C-alpha positions in Angstrom: -119.4 5.7 -44.1 -121.1 4.9 -40.8 -118.8 4.2 -37.9 -121.2 4.9 -35.0 -122.1 1.2 -34.5 -118.4 0.2 -34.1 -117.8 2.9 -31.5 -121.0 2.1 -29.7 -120.2 -1.6 -29.6 -116.6 -0.8 -28.5 -117.9 1.4 -25.7 -120.5 -1.1 -24.5 -117.8 -3.9 -24.6 -115.4 -1.7 -22.5 -118.2 -0.7 -20.2 -119.0 -4.4 -19.5 -115.3 -5.2 -19.1 -114.9 -2.4 -16.5 -118.0 -3.6 -14.6 -116.8 -7.2 -14.5 -113.2 -6.4 -13.7 -114.1 -3.9 -11.0 -116.7 -6.3 -9.5 -114.1 -9.1 -9.5 -111.5 -6.9 -7.8 -114.1 -5.8 -5.2 -115.0 -9.4 -4.4 -111.3 -10.3 -4.2 -110.7 -7.6 -1.6 -113.8 -8.6 0.3 -113.1 -12.3 0.3 -109.4 -12.2 0.8 -108.0 -12.3 4.3 -107.1 -9.0 6.0 -104.2 -10.7 7.8 -101.5 -12.1 5.5 -98.9 -14.4 7.1 -95.7 -13.9 5.1 -93.2 -15.8 7.3 -93.6 -18.3 10.1 -90.7 -20.3 11.5 -89.6 -21.3 15.0 -87.5 -18.1 15.2 -89.5 -15.5 13.2 -93.1 -14.6 12.7 -94.0 -11.9 10.2 -97.5 -10.9 9.1 -99.3 -7.9 7.5 -102.8 -6.5 8.2 -104.4 -4.6 5.4 -107.4 -2.3 5.4 -110.0 -4.2 3.5 -112.8 -1.6 3.8 -110.9 1.4 2.4 -109.4 -0.7 -0.4 -112.8 -2.2 -1.3 -114.4 1.3 -1.4 -111.5 2.6 -3.3 -111.8 -0.1 -5.9 -115.5 0.7 -6.4 -114.7 4.4 -6.9 -111.9 3.4 -9.4 -114.6 1.6 -11.4 -116.8 4.7 -11.4 -113.8 6.7 -12.4 -113.0 4.5 -15.4 -116.7 4.5 -16.5 -116.7 8.4 -16.4 -113.4 8.3 -18.3 -114.7 5.9 -20.9 -117.9 8.0 -21.3 -115.7 11.1 -21.8 -113.4 9.5 -24.3 -116.5 8.3 -26.3 -117.9 11.8 -26.6 -117.9 13.5 -30.0 -117.3 17.2 -29.2 -117.4 18.4 -32.9 -120.4 18.0 -35.2 -120.2 19.4 -38.7 -122.9 19.7 -41.3 -121.9 20.8 -44.8 -124.2 21.1 -47.8 -123.7 22.3 -51.3 -126.1 23.0 -54.2 -125.0 22.5 -57.7 -127.3 24.2 -60.2 -128.1 22.6 -63.6 -128.8 25.0 -66.5 -129.6 27.7 -64.0 -131.6 30.6 -65.4 -133.9 33.2 -64.0 -136.9 30.9 -64.7 -135.6 27.6 -63.4 -133.4 28.3 -60.4 -135.0 25.4 -58.5 -133.2 22.7 -60.6 -130.2 21.6 -58.6 -128.6 18.7 -57.0 -127.8 18.7 -53.3 -125.0 17.0 -51.5 -124.8 17.0 -47.7 -122.4 15.4 -45.3 -123.0 15.2 -41.5 -119.9 14.3 -39.5 -119.2 13.7 -35.8 -115.6 14.0 -34.8 -114.2 12.4 -31.6 -111.5 13.6 -29.2 -108.7 12.3 -31.3 -109.9 13.8 -34.6 -111.5 10.5 -35.5 -114.7 10.4 -37.5 -117.2 8.6 -35.2 -120.2 9.0 -37.5 -120.5 10.1 -41.1 -123.7 10.3 -43.1 -124.0 11.5 -46.7 -127.5 12.4 -48.1 -128.8 14.2 -51.2 -132.1 15.5 -49.8 -132.7 17.9 -46.9 -136.4 18.5 -46.5 -136.9 19.9 -43.1 -135.5 20.3 -39.6 -137.2 20.0 -36.3 -136.5 20.0 -32.6 -138.3 17.3 -30.6 -139.2 17.6 -27.0 -138.9 14.3 -25.1 -140.5 13.7 -21.7 -138.4 12.0 -19.1 -139.7 10.8 -15.7 -137.3 10.7 -12.8 -137.4 8.6 -9.6 -139.7 11.2 -8.0 -142.1 10.9 -10.9 -141.3 14.4 -12.0 -141.4 15.1 -15.7 -138.5 16.9 -17.3 -138.0 17.7 -21.0 -135.0 17.1 -23.1 -134.6 18.2 -26.7 -133.0 16.8 -29.8 -132.6 18.1 -33.3 -133.6 15.9 -36.2 -133.0 16.3 -40.0 -135.5 15.0 -42.5 -133.5 13.5 -45.4 -133.7 10.8 -48.1 -132.2 8.5 -45.4 -135.1 9.2 -43.1 -135.1 11.2 -39.9 -131.6 11.4 -38.5 -130.4 13.1 -35.4 -128.1 16.1 -35.9 -125.9 14.8 -33.1 -126.1 11.1 -32.2 -127.0 10.3 -28.5 -127.1 14.0 -27.6 -130.0 15.6 -25.8 -130.3 19.1 -24.4 -132.2 20.6 -21.5 -133.6 24.1 -21.2 -130.5 25.2 -19.4 -127.9 23.6 -21.6 -127.2 25.0 -25.0 -130.9 25.0 -26.1 -130.4 28.4 -27.5 -127.5 27.1 -29.6 -129.7 24.3 -30.8 -132.4 26.7 -32.0 -129.7 28.8 -33.7 -128.5 25.7 -35.6 -132.1 24.8 -36.6 -132.7 28.4 -37.9 -129.6 28.3 -40.0 -130.6 25.0 -41.6 -134.2 26.2 -42.2 -132.9 29.3 -43.9 -130.8 27.2 -46.3 -133.8 24.9 -47.0 -136.2 27.7 -47.8 -133.7 29.8 -49.8 -132.7 27.7 -52.9 -130.3 30.6 -54.0 -128.0 29.7 -51.1 -125.3 27.5 -52.5 -123.7 26.3 -49.3 -124.5 25.5 -45.8 -121.9 25.0 -43.1 -122.9 24.4 -39.5 -120.5 23.6 -36.7 -121.3 22.6 -33.1 -118.5 22.4 -30.6 -119.3 20.7 -27.2 -115.7 20.8 -25.9 -116.9 22.2 -22.6 -118.8 18.9 -22.0 -115.6 17.0 -22.5 -113.8 19.3 -20.1 -116.5 18.7 -17.5 -116.2 15.0 -18.0 -112.5 15.1 -17.4 -113.0 17.2 -14.3 -115.5 14.6 -12.9 -113.0 11.8 -13.8 -110.2 13.6 -12.0 -112.4 14.2 -8.9 -113.3 10.5 -8.6 -109.8 9.4 -9.3 -108.3 11.6 -6.6 -111.1 10.5 -4.2 -110.3 6.8 -4.8 -106.5 7.5 -4.2 -107.3 9.4 -1.1 -109.5 6.7 0.4 -107.0 3.9 -0.4 -104.1 6.0 0.9 -105.9 6.8 4.2 -106.2 3.1 5.0 -103.4 2.0 7.4 -101.3 -1.0 6.7 -99.7 -2.7 9.7 -96.5 -4.8 9.5 -95.7 -6.9 12.5 -92.5 -8.8 13.1 -91.5 -11.1 15.9 -87.8 -12.2 16.0 -86.4 -14.4 18.6 -82.8 -13.9 17.6 -83.0 -10.2 18.4 -85.7 -10.7 21.0 -87.9 -8.0 19.5 -91.4 -7.3 18.5 -91.7 -4.5 15.9 -95.1 -3.1 14.8 -95.0 -0.6 11.9 -98.1 1.3 10.8 -98.0 3.3 7.6 -100.2 4.9 5.0 -99.5 4.9 1.3 -96.2 3.1 1.5 -95.1 5.4 4.3 -95.4 8.6 2.3 -98.3 9.8 4.5 -96.7 9.0 7.8 -95.2 6.0 9.5 -95.3 4.9 13.1 -92.9 2.2 14.5 -93.4 0.6 17.9 -90.7 -1.8 19.3 -90.6 -3.9 22.4 -88.7 -6.9 23.6 -90.5 -10.3 23.5 -89.9 -10.6 27.3 -92.1 -7.6 27.9 -95.2 -9.3 26.4 -97.3 -10.7 29.1 -100.4 -11.7 27.1 -102.0 -11.5 23.7 -105.7 -10.9 23.7 -108.7 -10.4 21.3 -110.6 -7.3 22.4 -114.2 -6.8 21.3 -116.8 -4.0 21.3 -120.3 -3.9 20.1 -120.8 -2.3 16.7 -123.2 0.6 16.0 -125.5 -1.6 14.0 -125.3 -4.6 16.2 -122.8 -7.5 16.3 -119.2 -7.5 17.6 -116.0 -5.9 16.3 -112.6 -7.1 17.3 -108.9 -6.2 17.4 -105.7 -8.0 18.6 -103.9 -6.4 21.5 -100.6 -7.0 23.3 -100.5 -6.6 27.1 -97.0 -5.7 28.5 -95.6 -6.5 31.9 -96.3 -2.9 32.8 -100.0 -3.5 32.0 -99.7 -1.1 29.0 -101.9 -2.2 26.2 -100.7 -2.0 22.6 -103.3 -2.6 19.9 -102.1 -4.3 16.7 -104.5 -2.1 14.7 -106.1 1.2 15.9 -109.5 0.2 14.6 -111.9 -2.6 15.4 -113.2 -4.8 12.6 -115.3 -7.9 12.1 -114.1 -11.5 11.2 -113.6 -13.0 14.6 -112.2 -16.4 13.4 -109.3 -14.8 11.5 -108.2 -12.7 14.4 -108.6 -15.5 16.9 -106.4 -17.7 14.8 -103.8 -14.9 14.7 -103.9 -14.6 18.6 -103.4 -18.4 18.9 -100.5 -18.3 16.4 -98.7 -15.5 18.2 -99.2 -17.3 21.6 -97.9 -20.6 20.2 -94.8 -18.8 18.7 -94.0 -17.0 21.9 -94.3 -20.1 24.0 -92.1 -22.2 21.6 -88.6 -22.0 23.0 -87.0 -24.0 20.2 -86.1 -21.0 18.1 -84.9 -18.8 20.9 -81.4 -17.7 20.2 -80.9 -16.0 23.5 
């Protein structure tokens, strides 16, 4: 039974799904507004500013993490080759008359058989060197073991290549065991096992690293909640990271203390202008809405105009 096509198609389908889903989420975080107005009445104004950059970068790394996880889950750490000879009318003069039955199996992480090949001829074994050219036009060699059977040349392990520094000695050892069985008809059985569990462990470690990196980048982005309430005559600015688990800062002033609302700007390192909303108090103290400058002038200017209009509107003043 051959299941490799199913698992390959499944992995390709999941890979494409992850790319499309991650790309869609990335575009969503890029396109969506960084300032979300959640409540706007004559007596209350509430909005949230979200860190688009850290969230967008985090989403990209999440996609990379899922791709590494998928690649790890699709690995086949166990490869088994079992052959048996059945002699027919064996005697001292005709020991070469026998039937051969071989089974090559690749077993996945969950003890599922990803690939199974059954063949009745095992003629030779060889290790092929394959030249690969990198981006610097440097040639490196990878190696793969092939079995010559009645089904044609089949790889000992599907989609698995080895470099000089990675288990090549083990590959040669497997090849020698198979050659010995082929050249010695008196050997009744052949059992070869290759275990690449360390590659799976390395894949999980890489996945964990990228996963933690994505969480760290997303967590470090500061979310700012801002609330203006005329009934209590207060402005409350709350800045927090990771739902307040990594620190929270709360600033509160009366609405009467606010003298002006401005849009500050500085020149970016790569040209262009960066902006942030600030509040000027009667004491001339400047309180920034966010601690960092960012682009998107129009969105921030609309927020400044909205806050000024709200503060100037006396209809919702309960005092």
